[in-house]
N, CA, C and O of each residue as an XYZ file, in Angstrom:
840
protein
N       4.878      9.827    -15.872
C       3.732      9.444    -16.664
C       3.619     10.403    -17.860
O       3.581     11.619    -17.674
N       3.565      9.864    -19.074
C       3.508     10.705    -20.259
C       2.126     11.332    -20.423
O       1.108     10.718    -20.105
N       2.112     12.570    -20.925
C       0.859     13.312    -21.053
C      -0.106     12.630    -22.018
O      -1.322     12.731    -21.858
N       0.437     11.931    -23.027
C      -0.451     11.280    -23.996
C      -1.261     10.149    -23.358
O      -2.315      9.770    -23.869
N      -0.767      9.613    -22.242
C      -1.490      8.549    -21.548
C      -2.735      9.099    -20.864
O      -3.779      8.446    -20.849
N      -2.628     10.303    -20.298
C      -3.735     10.863    -19.513
C      -4.596     11.850    -20.286
O      -5.633     12.286    -19.786
N      -4.188     12.207    -21.487
C      -4.937     13.211    -22.284
C      -6.432     12.921    -22.387
O      -7.234     13.840    -22.221
N      -6.838     11.671    -22.657
C      -8.286     11.411    -22.802
C      -9.077     11.566    -21.498
O     -10.307     11.601    -21.522
N      -8.382     11.658    -20.369
C      -9.072     11.647    -19.087
C      -8.965     12.974    -18.335
O      -9.426     13.072    -17.198
N      -8.366     13.996    -18.949
C      -8.185     15.288    -18.285
C      -9.532     16.015    -18.187
O     -10.254     16.137    -19.177
N      -9.862     16.498    -16.975
C     -11.085     17.274    -16.797
C     -10.794     18.743    -16.480
O     -11.679     19.591    -16.594
N      -9.562     19.040    -16.086
C      -9.156     20.426    -15.868
C      -7.638     20.492    -15.955
O      -6.940     19.636    -15.411
N      -7.126     21.518    -16.647
C      -5.685     21.609    -16.860
C      -5.281     23.064    -17.046
O      -6.126     23.890    -17.389
N      -4.014     23.400    -16.829
C      -3.545     24.773    -17.065
C      -3.536     25.110    -18.555
O      -3.652     24.222    -19.400
N      -3.401     26.381    -18.864
C      -3.456     26.834    -20.248
C      -2.309     26.285    -21.082
O      -2.451     26.086    -22.288
N      -1.193     26.047    -20.450
C      -0.020     25.573    -21.201
C       0.042     24.050    -21.268
O       1.127     23.481    -21.379
N      -1.096     23.394    -21.204
C      -1.115     21.931    -21.177
C      -0.457     21.333    -22.419
O       0.081     20.228    -22.357
N      -0.491     22.050    -23.548
C       0.111     21.523    -24.776
C       1.631     21.450    -24.678
O       2.275     20.730    -25.442
N       2.205     22.202    -23.729
C       3.662     22.191    -23.564
C       4.129     21.120    -22.580
O       5.328     20.873    -22.451
N       3.192     20.490    -21.893
C       3.543     19.497    -20.877
C       3.824     18.145    -21.530
O       3.056     17.674    -22.369
N       4.923     17.540    -21.134
C       5.299     16.239    -21.683
C       5.152     15.109    -20.660
O       4.767     13.992    -21.004
N       5.464     15.417    -19.402
C       5.443     14.404    -18.355
C       4.702     14.931    -17.132
O       4.681     16.134    -16.874
N       4.097     14.016    -16.385
C       3.385     14.380    -15.150
C       3.733     13.376    -14.060
O       4.162     12.257    -14.340
N       3.541     13.798    -12.808
C       3.721     12.892    -11.685
C       2.538     12.989    -10.736
O       1.858     14.013    -10.670
N       2.300     11.898     -9.996
C       1.147     11.810     -9.093
C       1.319     12.748     -7.904
O       2.404     12.859     -7.332
N       0.203     13.436     -7.535
C       0.195     14.336     -6.384
C      -0.796     13.868     -5.323
O      -0.440     13.733     -4.152
N      -2.059     13.617     -5.741
C      -3.078     13.261     -4.761
C      -4.254     12.595     -5.454
O      -4.346     12.570     -6.681
N      -5.155     12.052     -4.634
C      -6.380     11.411     -5.119
C      -7.489     11.827     -4.166
O      -7.555     11.331     -3.042
N      -8.368     12.738     -4.604
C      -9.330     13.364     -3.712
C     -10.743     13.290     -4.264
O     -10.961     13.021     -5.445
N     -11.713     13.542     -3.361
C     -13.095     13.668     -3.796
C     -13.207     14.844     -4.752
O     -12.465     15.819     -4.637
N     -14.131     14.751     -5.693
C     -14.235     15.749     -6.757
C     -14.400     17.159     -6.195
O     -13.704     18.078     -6.628
N     -15.306     17.344     -5.243
C     -15.569     18.682     -4.716
C     -14.337     19.270     -4.039
O     -14.017     20.440     -4.249
N     -13.637     18.469     -3.224
C     -12.440     18.945     -2.540
C     -11.316     19.229     -3.534
O     -10.548     20.177     -3.377
N     -11.244     18.391     -4.548
C     -10.183     18.540     -5.541
C     -10.359     19.827     -6.349
O      -9.395     20.561     -6.565
N     -11.594     20.104     -6.798
C     -11.855     21.323     -7.574
C     -11.612     22.572     -6.731
O     -11.120     23.584     -7.229
N     -11.958     22.489     -5.466
C     -11.771     23.636     -4.576
C     -10.293     23.924     -4.332
O      -9.890     25.083     -4.228
N      -9.495     22.876     -4.243
C      -8.087     23.039     -3.877
C      -7.179     23.260     -5.082
O      -6.211     24.016     -4.993
N      -7.480     22.604     -6.221
C      -6.517     22.598     -7.317
C      -7.007     23.248     -8.617
O      -6.213     23.419     -9.542
N      -8.282     23.612     -8.712
C      -8.765     24.179     -9.965
C      -8.113     25.531    -10.231
O      -7.792     26.267     -9.298
N      -7.922     25.848    -11.496
C      -7.282     27.111    -11.925
C      -5.868     27.222    -11.355
O      -5.452     28.289    -10.902
N      -5.141     26.115    -11.383
C      -3.758     26.102    -10.914
C      -2.907     25.394    -11.963
O      -3.370     25.121    -13.071
N      -1.664     25.101    -11.605
C      -0.761     24.428    -12.535
C      -0.931     22.909    -12.515
O      -0.185     22.186    -13.176
N      -1.909     22.435    -11.760
C      -2.129     20.997    -11.642
C      -3.142     20.504    -12.677
O      -3.988     21.259    -13.155
N      -3.031     19.225    -13.004
C      -3.978     18.586    -13.920
C      -4.913     17.697    -13.104
O      -4.461     16.916    -12.266
N      -6.207     17.817    -13.350
C      -7.201     16.982    -12.700
C      -7.693     15.960    -13.712
O      -8.147     16.317    -14.799
N      -7.600     14.693    -13.347
C      -7.897     13.628    -14.302
C      -8.825     12.586    -13.694
O      -8.801     12.323    -12.492
N      -9.630     12.011    -14.552
C     -10.517     10.920    -14.155
C     -10.012      9.620    -14.794
O     -10.784      8.854    -15.371
N      -8.720      9.394    -14.680
C      -8.098      8.222    -15.311
C      -8.523      6.945    -14.586
O      -8.495      6.913    -13.356
N      -8.916      5.892    -15.307
C      -9.314      4.632    -14.649
C      -8.198      4.132    -13.736
O      -7.020      4.170    -14.091
N      -8.590      3.671    -12.570
C      -7.602      3.310    -11.556
C      -6.706      2.157    -11.987
O      -5.522      2.137    -11.650
N      -7.260      1.187    -12.734
C      -6.418      0.059    -13.133
C      -5.362      0.478    -14.147
O      -4.344     -0.200    -14.290
N      -5.587      1.593    -14.859
C      -4.545      2.155    -15.725
C      -3.530      2.915    -14.889
O      -2.323      2.828    -15.114
N      -4.042      3.661    -13.921
C      -3.179      4.501    -13.087
C      -2.192      3.670    -12.277
O      -1.057      4.091    -12.058
N      -2.625      2.480    -11.827
C      -1.791      1.664    -10.945
C      -0.437      1.326    -11.554
O       0.545      1.178    -10.826
N      -0.367      1.200    -12.880
C       0.881      0.788    -13.526
C       1.945      1.878    -13.477
O       3.108      1.613    -13.781
N       1.569      3.105    -13.099
C       2.523      4.216    -13.090
C       2.861      4.701    -11.679
O       3.583      5.686    -11.527
N       2.356      4.031    -10.656
C       2.528      4.520     -9.280
C       3.465      3.631     -8.472
O       3.629      2.447     -8.767
N       4.082      4.230     -7.435
C       4.823      3.455     -6.450
C       3.820      2.720     -5.559
O       2.653      3.101     -5.477
N       4.289      1.666     -4.897
C       3.393      0.836     -4.089
C       2.704      1.628     -2.985
O       1.530      1.391     -2.700
N       3.422      2.573     -2.351
C       2.811      3.362     -1.278
C       1.606      4.142     -1.780
O       0.607      4.267     -1.072
N       1.694      4.674     -3.010
C       0.574      5.416     -3.587
C      -0.578      4.485     -3.961
O      -1.744      4.864     -3.853
N      -0.254      3.272     -4.398
C      -1.316      2.305     -4.710
C      -2.089      1.950     -3.443
O      -3.318      1.879     -3.454
N      -1.354      1.728     -2.349
C      -1.999      1.412     -1.073
C      -2.840      2.590     -0.603
O      -3.942      2.398     -0.087
N      -2.327      3.817     -0.777
C      -3.040      5.034     -0.373
C      -4.368      5.163     -1.124
O      -5.396      5.463     -0.517
N      -4.351      4.938     -2.443
C      -5.580      5.037     -3.237
C      -6.530      3.895     -2.885
O      -7.744      4.090     -2.822
N      -5.979      2.710     -2.657
C      -6.823      1.587     -2.254
C      -7.559      1.885     -0.959
O      -8.732      1.540     -0.817
N      -6.880      2.524     -0.014
C      -7.512      2.891      1.260
C      -8.665      3.861      1.024
O      -9.698      3.773      1.688
N      -8.492      4.791      0.076
C      -9.559      5.751     -0.233
C     -10.816      5.040     -0.741
O     -11.934      5.493     -0.497
N     -10.622      3.929     -1.444
C     -11.751      3.204     -2.044
C     -12.160      1.984     -1.225
O     -12.933      1.149     -1.695
N     -11.644      1.879     -0.008
C     -12.020      0.763      0.847
C     -11.452     -0.571      0.406
O     -12.041     -1.620      0.669
N     -10.291     -0.536     -0.275
C      -9.657     -1.762     -0.754
C      -8.382     -2.003      0.048
O      -7.485     -1.160      0.068
N      -8.306     -3.155      0.708
C      -7.106     -3.497      1.475
C      -6.074     -4.107      0.539
O      -6.358     -5.094     -0.141
N      -4.870     -3.524      0.498
C      -3.797     -4.004     -0.367
C      -2.614     -4.417      0.497
O      -1.888     -3.548      0.980
N      -2.394     -5.708      0.708
C      -1.212     -6.154      1.455
C       0.062     -5.764      0.728
O       0.075     -5.687     -0.500
N       1.132     -5.518      1.469
C       2.386     -5.083      0.862
C       3.017     -6.176     -0.014
O       3.832     -5.876     -0.887
N       2.642     -7.435      0.217
C       3.209     -8.520     -0.586
C       2.507     -8.658     -1.946
O       2.972     -9.395     -2.816
N       1.403     -7.955     -2.119
C       0.644     -8.089     -3.366
C       1.417     -7.471     -4.529
O       1.959     -6.374     -4.394
N       1.475     -8.153     -5.657
C       2.219     -7.673     -6.816
C       1.435     -6.598     -7.559
O       0.236     -6.420     -7.344
N       2.141     -5.882     -8.440
C       1.495     -4.826     -9.225
C       0.390     -5.406    -10.106
O      -0.666     -4.793    -10.257
N       0.625     -6.578    -10.687
C      -0.381     -7.218    -11.540
C      -1.629     -7.571    -10.735
O      -2.748     -7.370    -11.206
N      -1.445     -8.094     -9.528
C      -2.585     -8.450     -8.681
C      -3.366     -7.202     -8.256
O      -4.596     -7.216     -8.209
N      -2.637     -6.122     -7.948
C      -3.303     -4.870     -7.572
C      -4.106     -4.320     -8.740
O      -5.237     -3.866     -8.567
N      -3.512     -4.363     -9.939
C      -4.201     -3.871    -11.143
C      -5.493     -4.650    -11.382
O      -6.532     -4.056    -11.672
N      -5.433     -5.972    -11.260
C      -6.631     -6.804    -11.455
C      -7.684     -6.503    -10.393
O      -8.882     -6.538    -10.671
N      -7.231     -6.206     -9.174
C      -8.156     -5.871     -8.091
C      -8.927     -4.595     -8.419
O     -10.132     -4.517     -8.178
N      -8.240     -3.604     -8.966
C      -8.896     -2.348     -9.332
C      -9.768     -2.505    -10.588
O     -10.740     -1.768    -10.757
N      -9.435     -3.447    -11.458
C     -10.305     -3.730    -12.600
C     -11.664     -4.231    -12.113
O     -12.708     -3.827    -12.624
N     -11.630     -5.118    -11.114
C     -12.877     -5.632    -10.534
C     -13.629     -4.512     -9.834
O     -14.850     -4.406     -9.951
N     -12.894     -3.674     -9.104
C     -13.509     -2.563     -8.363
C     -14.155     -1.549     -9.303
O     -15.119     -0.885     -8.920
N     -13.645     -1.420    -10.520
C     -14.154     -0.418    -11.463
C     -15.634     -0.623    -11.772
O     -16.340      0.339    -12.075
N     -16.114     -1.878    -11.699
C     -17.518     -2.160    -12.012
C     -18.470     -1.628    -10.945
O     -19.633     -1.344    -11.232
N     -17.975     -1.491     -9.704
C     -18.841     -1.036     -8.608
C     -18.448      0.347     -8.095
O     -19.114      0.903     -7.222
N     -17.365      0.898     -8.642
C     -16.868      2.201     -8.173
C     -17.863      3.314     -8.509
O     -18.418      3.350     -9.607
N     -18.081      4.217     -7.556
C     -18.991      5.347     -7.758
C     -18.309      6.531     -8.452
O     -18.965      7.519     -8.782
N     -17.011      6.431     -8.669
C     -16.232      7.459     -9.369
C     -16.420      8.836     -8.734
O     -16.699      9.823     -9.415
N     -16.262      8.873     -7.423
C     -16.390     10.129     -6.680
C     -15.041     10.819     -6.462
O     -14.977     11.898     -5.873
N     -13.965     10.187     -6.939
C     -12.626     10.736     -6.742
C     -11.984     11.074     -8.083
O     -12.307     10.468     -9.105
N     -11.084     12.035     -8.074
C     -10.278     12.353     -9.248
C      -8.808     12.376     -8.827
O      -8.482     12.565     -7.655
N      -7.951     12.184     -9.791
C      -6.516     12.132     -9.543
C      -5.872     13.467     -9.897
O      -6.175     14.061    -10.932
N      -4.986     13.926     -9.032
C      -4.281     15.188     -9.244
C      -2.859     14.879     -9.682
O      -2.156     14.108     -9.029
N      -2.436     15.484    -10.790
C      -1.084     15.325    -11.312
C      -0.450     16.696    -11.485
O      -1.149     17.696    -11.643
N       0.851     16.737    -11.454
C       1.544     18.002    -11.705
C       2.575     17.796    -12.799
O       3.149     16.713    -12.914
N       2.817     18.826    -13.607
C       3.822     18.707    -14.678
C       5.213     18.498    -14.089
O       5.530     19.024    -13.022
N       6.022     17.744    -14.777
C       7.404     17.538    -14.347
C       8.257     17.287    -15.567
O       7.756     16.924    -16.632
N       9.545     17.481    -15.403
C      10.458     17.208    -16.505
C      10.721     15.708    -16.586
O      10.573     14.991    -15.596
N      11.106     15.242    -17.752
C      11.409     13.827    -17.919
C      12.695     13.502    -17.169
O      13.696     14.202    -17.318
N      12.672     12.451    -16.370
C      13.831     12.109    -15.547
C      14.401     10.765    -15.970
O      13.711      9.929    -16.553
N      15.662     10.582    -15.667
C      16.342      9.332    -16.007
C      15.955      8.247    -15.013
O      15.340      8.517    -13.981
N      16.329      7.008    -15.345
C      16.023      5.887    -14.457
C      16.713      6.039    -13.113
O      16.144      5.685    -12.080
N      17.937      6.563    -13.113
C      18.666      6.742    -11.855
C      17.984      7.776    -10.970
O      17.899      7.596     -9.755
N      17.494      8.873    -11.579
C      16.786      9.896    -10.815
C      15.464      9.354    -10.281
O      15.054      9.674     -9.166
N      14.806      8.532    -11.090
C      13.542      7.935    -10.661
C      13.776      6.993     -9.469
O      12.968      6.941     -8.542
N      14.896      6.249     -9.508
C      15.219      5.348     -8.405
C      15.511      6.132     -7.129
O      15.082      5.733     -6.046
N      16.239      7.248     -7.246
C      16.523      8.075     -6.076
C      15.238      8.632     -5.477
O      15.092      8.726     -4.258
N      14.309      9.000     -6.357
C      13.033      9.529     -5.878
C      12.249      8.444     -5.154
O      11.595      8.708     -4.145
N      12.317      7.226     -5.673
C      11.638      6.097     -5.016
C      12.246      5.848     -3.632
O      11.522      5.608     -2.667
N      13.575      5.905     -3.541
C      14.255      5.692     -2.255
C      13.854      6.760     -1.239
O      13.672      6.464     -0.058
N      13.717      8.010     -1.707
C      13.304      9.082     -0.809
C      11.889      8.846     -0.289
O      11.599      9.098      0.881
N      11.003      8.355     -1.175
C       9.625      8.072     -0.756
C       9.592      6.954      0.272
O       8.841      7.022      1.246
N      10.415      5.913      0.054
C      10.472      4.816      1.016
C      11.061      5.283      2.343
O      10.609      4.877      3.413
N      12.079      6.144      2.257
C      12.728      6.631      3.475
C      11.771      7.471      4.309
O      11.786      7.406      5.538
N      10.928      8.268      3.626
C       9.971      9.099      4.358
C       8.966      8.248      5.111
O       8.503      8.630      6.186
N       8.620      7.067      4.536
C       7.706      6.169      5.233
C       8.354      5.624      6.498
O       7.696      5.496      7.530
N       9.648      5.302      6.420
C      10.358      4.774      7.586
C      10.491      5.841      8.666
O      10.367      5.545      9.854
N      10.745      7.093      8.249
C      10.930      8.177      9.212
C       9.654      8.501      9.965
O       9.693      9.088     11.046
N       8.511      8.114      9.387
C       7.235      8.387     10.061
C       6.982      7.448     11.241
O       6.127      7.708     12.088
N       7.741      6.357     11.279
C       7.583      5.407     12.380
C       8.289      5.969     13.606
O       9.463      6.335     13.542
N       7.573      6.035     14.718
C       8.163      6.611     15.926
C       9.332      5.770     16.406
O       9.309      4.541     16.328
N      10.366      6.462     16.909
C      11.552      5.777     17.430
C      11.204      5.039     18.714
O      10.394      5.504     19.516
N      11.826      3.890     18.895
C      11.599      3.152     20.132
C      12.903      3.123     20.917
O      13.991      3.176     20.346
N      12.773      3.039     22.223
C      13.938      3.046     23.098
C      14.570      1.656     23.119
O      13.884      0.652     23.308
N      15.871      1.615     22.924
C      16.580      0.343     22.929
C      16.644     -0.213     24.340
O      16.944      0.528     25.276
N      16.368     -1.506     24.519
C      16.450     -2.102     25.851
C      17.827     -1.922     26.445
O      18.830     -1.952     25.732
N      17.877     -1.733     27.774
C      19.145     -1.507     28.443
C      20.089     -2.690     28.270
O      21.308     -2.522     28.238
N      19.515     -3.894     28.158
C      20.347     -5.085     28.021
C      21.100     -5.106     26.697
O      22.062     -5.859     26.546
N      20.661     -4.261     25.706
C      21.325     -4.216     24.413
C      22.255     -3.019     24.274
O      22.907     -2.868     23.241
N      22.329     -2.170     25.288
C      23.217     -1.010     25.239
C      24.665     -1.473     25.134
O      25.075     -2.443     25.772
N      25.425     -0.758     24.314
C      26.825     -1.110     24.093
C      27.704     -0.352     25.067
O      27.564      0.862     25.219
N      28.595     -1.045     25.718
C      29.565     -0.421     26.604
C      30.721      0.087     25.752
O      31.536     -0.694     25.261
N      30.782      1.431     25.578
C      31.755      2.009     24.658
C      33.181      1.678     25.058
O      34.024      1.436     24.194
N      33.470      1.663     26.372
C      34.835      1.420     26.828
C      35.309      0.002     26.521
O      36.489     -0.223     26.252
N      34.374     -0.957     26.564
C      34.763     -2.339     26.318
C      34.323     -2.864     24.975
O      34.342     -4.072     24.741
N      33.926     -1.971     24.090
C      33.363     -2.385     22.806
C      34.398     -3.055     21.908
O      34.058     -3.916     21.097
N      35.673     -2.656     22.055
C      36.713     -3.184     21.179
C      37.389     -4.422     21.737
O      38.338     -4.934     21.142
N      36.908     -4.911     22.880
C      37.499     -6.109     23.469
C      37.048     -7.337     22.690
O      35.855     -7.516     22.446
N      37.994     -8.182     22.300
C      37.666     -9.405     21.562
C      38.427    -10.575     22.168
O      39.611    -10.433     22.474
N      37.788    -11.726     22.350
C      36.355    -11.963     22.100
C      35.494    -11.338     23.191
O      35.941    -11.210     24.330
N      34.265    -10.947     22.859
C      33.395    -10.338     23.876
C      32.958    -11.362     24.915
O      33.034    -12.570     24.689
N      32.502    -10.862     26.051
C      31.996    -11.743     27.102
C      30.704    -12.422     26.650
O      29.940    -11.828     25.889
N      30.445    -13.633     27.092
C      29.171    -14.304     26.757
C      27.987    -13.475     27.251
O      28.090    -12.802     28.276
N      26.866    -13.518     26.532
C      25.691    -12.760     26.988
C      25.178    -13.304     28.308
O      25.292    -14.495     28.598
N      24.606    -12.397     29.106
C      24.088    -12.850     30.398
C      22.769    -13.600     30.204
O      22.227    -13.649     29.100
N      22.271    -14.172     31.274
C      21.080    -15.042     31.190
C      19.856    -14.289     30.698
O      19.061    -14.842     29.938
N      19.684    -13.013     31.123
C      18.497    -12.258     30.710
C      18.531    -11.961     29.215
O      17.487    -11.990     28.564
N      19.714    -11.675     28.655
C      19.816    -11.409     27.219
C      19.563    -12.672     26.416
O      18.881    -12.630     25.392
N      20.115    -13.813     26.878
C      19.868    -15.075     26.177
C      18.384    -15.411     26.179
O      17.839    -15.869     25.175
N      17.734    -15.178     27.322
C      16.302    -15.459     27.425
C      15.513    -14.574     26.459
O      14.573    -15.036     25.813
N      15.904    -13.291     26.364
C      15.194    -12.382     25.477
C      15.380    -12.767     24.011
O      14.435    -12.706     23.226
N      16.612    -13.167     23.640
C      16.879    -13.590     22.261
C      16.041    -14.816     21.905
O      15.450    -14.880     20.826
N      15.994    -15.775     22.803
C      15.226    -16.998     22.545
C      13.732    -16.685     22.435
O      13.053    -17.200     21.547
N      13.219    -15.839     23.338
C      11.796    -15.490     23.297
C      11.445    -14.742     22.017
O      10.418    -15.014     21.395
N      12.314    -13.785     21.616
C      12.048    -13.038     20.393
C      12.062    -13.939     19.172
O      11.241    -13.783     18.269
N      13.010    -14.895     19.144
C      13.068    -15.826     18.017
C      11.814    -16.693     17.960
O      11.243    -16.894     16.888
N      11.392    -17.200     19.097
C      10.192    -18.050     19.139
C       8.955    -17.273     18.713
O       8.105    -17.795     17.991
N       8.855    -16.016     19.163
C       7.697    -15.199     18.784
C       7.701    -14.878     17.296
O       6.645    -14.815     16.667
N       8.902    -14.674     16.727
C       8.998    -14.313     15.309
C       8.756    -15.500     14.391
O       8.361    -15.322     13.239
N       8.991    -16.713     14.891
C       8.871    -17.898     14.026
C       7.689    -18.786     14.389
O       7.594    -19.905     13.885
N       6.794    -18.326     15.242
C       5.645    -19.165     15.587
C       4.703    -19.296     14.380
O       4.600    -18.366     13.579
N       4.032    -20.413     14.245
C       3.214    -20.694     13.049
C       2.184    -19.626     12.734
O       1.870    -19.407     11.564
N       1.650    -18.956     13.747
C       0.599    -17.972     13.495
C       1.092    -16.799     12.641
O       0.287    -16.086     12.043
N       2.418    -16.599     12.583
C       2.963    -15.515     11.761
C       3.051    -15.896     10.292
O       3.260    -15.027      9.446
N       2.896    -17.172      9.970
C       3.073    -17.631      8.597
C       1.824    -18.309      8.021
O       1.732    -18.516      6.811
N       0.877    -18.649      8.878
C      -0.314    -19.352      8.395
C      -1.103    -18.477      7.432
O      -1.227    -17.269      7.628
N      -1.625    -19.095      6.407
C      -2.395    -18.380      5.393
C      -3.758    -19.031      5.221
O      -3.966    -20.193      5.569
N      -4.678    -18.250      4.674
C      -6.015    -18.759      4.359
C      -6.561    -17.965      3.184
O      -6.061    -16.887      2.864
N      -7.577    -18.499      2.552
C      -8.184    -17.809      1.416
C      -9.109    -16.687      1.872
O      -9.870    -16.848      2.826
N      -9.038    -15.559      1.188
C      -9.926    -14.433      1.488
C     -11.341    -14.771      1.036
O     -11.537    -15.273     -0.071
N     -12.322    -14.501      1.881
C     -13.716    -14.824      1.554
C     -14.260    -13.915      0.463
O     -15.276    -14.239     -0.152
N     -13.609    -12.785      0.207
C     -14.095    -11.828     -0.802
C     -13.493    -12.099     -2.171
O     -14.208    -12.245     -3.162
N     -12.136    -12.166     -2.213
C     -11.473    -12.300     -3.513
C     -10.820    -13.663     -3.720
O     -10.403    -13.980     -4.834
N     -10.724    -14.478     -2.662
C     -10.132    -15.804     -2.794
C      -8.620    -15.822     -2.753
O      -8.020    -16.892     -2.857
N      -7.980    -14.663     -2.605
C      -6.525    -14.584     -2.602
C      -5.940    -15.223     -1.343
O      -6.441    -15.001     -0.240
N      -4.881    -16.015     -1.508
C      -4.206    -16.616     -0.365
C      -3.513    -15.513      0.427
O      -2.615    -14.847     -0.090
N      -3.924    -15.315      1.683
C      -3.474    -14.174      2.485
C      -3.075    -14.634      3.871
O      -3.646    -15.583      4.409
N      -2.077    -13.949      4.455
C      -1.673    -14.285      5.816
C      -2.828    -14.028      6.780
O      -3.578    -13.064      6.625
N      -2.960    -14.911      7.783
C      -4.059    -14.789      8.746
C      -4.006    -13.463      9.493
O      -5.044    -12.930      9.887
N      -2.802    -12.928      9.691
C      -2.679    -11.657     10.414
C      -3.300    -10.501      9.646
O      -3.628     -9.474     10.240
N      -3.469    -10.649      8.319
C      -4.082     -9.599      7.500
C      -5.576     -9.828      7.282
O      -6.239     -9.007      6.649
N      -6.108    -10.927      7.795
C      -7.516    -11.255      7.599
C      -8.312    -10.964      8.869
O      -7.770    -10.975      9.974
N      -9.575    -10.710      8.695
C     -10.480    -10.549      9.840
C     -11.665    -11.482      9.631
O     -12.072    -11.732      8.496
N     -12.208    -11.987     10.707
C     -13.301    -12.941     10.613
C     -14.592    -12.246     10.208
O     -14.818    -11.078     10.527
N     -15.430    -12.988      9.498
C     -16.729    -12.467      9.058
C     -17.832    -13.223      9.790
O     -17.916    -14.450      9.722
N     -18.659    -12.482     10.477
C     -19.790    -13.107     11.177
C     -21.000    -13.122     10.232
O     -21.829    -12.212     10.238
N     -21.071    -14.170      9.436
C     -22.129    -14.280      8.431
C     -23.027    -15.460      8.793
O     -22.543    -16.548      9.103
N     -24.312    -15.238      8.751
C     -25.279    -16.301      9.020
C     -25.437    -17.147      7.763
O     -26.073    -16.720      6.799
N     -24.861    -18.342      7.775
C     -24.922    -19.223      6.605
C     -26.135    -20.153      6.624
O     -26.271    -21.030      5.771
N     -27.008    -19.949      7.603
C     -28.178    -20.814      7.671
C     -29.108    -20.624      6.473
O     -29.933    -21.487      6.174
N     -28.964    -19.472      5.783
C     -29.827    -19.235      4.616
C     -29.501    -20.208      3.485
O     -30.285    -20.357      2.548
N     -28.334    -20.876      3.570
C     -27.958    -21.823      2.529
C     -28.509    -23.220      2.779
O     -28.444    -24.089      1.910
N     -29.046    -23.426      3.963
C     -29.568    -24.752      4.291
C     -30.761    -25.101      3.406
O     -31.645    -24.279      3.166
N     -30.758    -26.340      2.930
C     -31.907    -26.824      2.171
C     -33.084    -27.003      3.122
O     -32.958    -27.651      4.161
N     -34.208    -26.437      2.767
C     -35.370    -26.425      3.662
C     -35.750    -27.855      4.082
O     -36.019    -28.728      3.257
N     -35.757    -28.044      5.415
C     -36.214    -29.302      5.977
C     -35.182    -30.400      6.033
O     -35.414    -31.431      6.665
N     -34.011    -30.201      5.366
C     -33.008    -31.259      5.328
C     -31.804    -30.966      6.207
O     -31.070    -31.885      6.572
N     -31.583    -29.682      6.559
C     -30.535    -29.335      7.523
C     -29.116    -29.392      6.981
O     -28.167    -29.432      7.764
N     -28.942    -29.395      5.656
C     -27.574    -29.348      5.123
C     -27.548    -28.406      3.914
O     -28.588    -28.046      3.362
N     -26.334    -28.019      3.521
C     -26.188    -27.059      2.427
C     -25.816    -27.796      1.140
O     -25.386    -28.949      1.156
N     -26.000    -27.088      0.033
C     -25.633    -27.660     -1.254
C     -24.127    -27.547     -1.440
O     -23.555    -26.483     -1.204
N     -23.485    -28.619     -1.855
C     -22.050    -28.627     -2.063
C     -21.745    -28.438     -3.531
O     -22.320    -29.105     -4.391
N     -20.788    -27.476     -3.823
C     -20.430    -27.245     -5.213
C     -19.504    -28.347     -5.718
O     -19.092    -28.324     -6.877
């Protein structure tokens, strides 16, 4: 992120800020915690509007900031959709958070891609390892035998069950979000217990249709 982009929004910066050309995202914290942790350091504290900030962040960081502001961001959501979501949020945001950036040297596209891969890899490494089922263990002594023996009945049953579970309609069904109207998978939605009786026309027992 170029320094000229964030210059109007800097609230605290090191003395050599005029020598800084590029910055990268570090954190997004409440103002009091941020000043306590990063003030009088080599970090830049900025109050940059979130819909501007989103265009310079990786998806994991966008989701992280959305969580801080109570905004659910599905992984399938595009950068443009996320940016528009934060534009809407800006009208009701209490602006209790600031963004922390640190100076960095300008990097090439290849270096930026490697950095992105490392960030994605760290997310995968955070997922706990699971034990492989015994039915899928490979027999090292017979691994090179071709053609292999047909799978036994328990393995065939497991493959069929896993396929059916992965392709059942409930995994693909979508519905409109009651808040933003975005078409979203049902697995990412939660039901709202809202009393809609307030919409009933008095004495007639039905609601007004748009």
